C-alpha positions, 0 to 999 in steps of 0.5 A, a space after each residue: 733832951 725831952 720837951 719837959 727838960 727843954 721847958 725847965 731849962 728856959 729862963 722865965 722871960 723865954 718861957 713867958 713868951 712861949 706861953 702866949 698864943 696869937 689868936 686870929 679871927 675873934 676880933 678885926 685884928 690878932 689878939 694874944 692870950 696869956 695861957 696861964 692867966 686866961 687874959 687877952 691882949 692886943 699887944 704880944 709884949 703886954 701878954 708876955 709881961 703879964 705871963 712873966 709876972 705870973 711865972 714869978 709869983 709864989 706857987 700855991 
């Protein structure tokens, strides 16, 4: 299975979790980046929820 196939088989929740990156060193604590939205959060769950909302929006 290719990486692309693996990504296409993920459900939205799992894909949203994969699109959140933990960023260390910018603040006194870790922050989480929602890669498709460019928004940063102090909570990984908040970042994943915003990413999930983005995934479920209609494409442009």
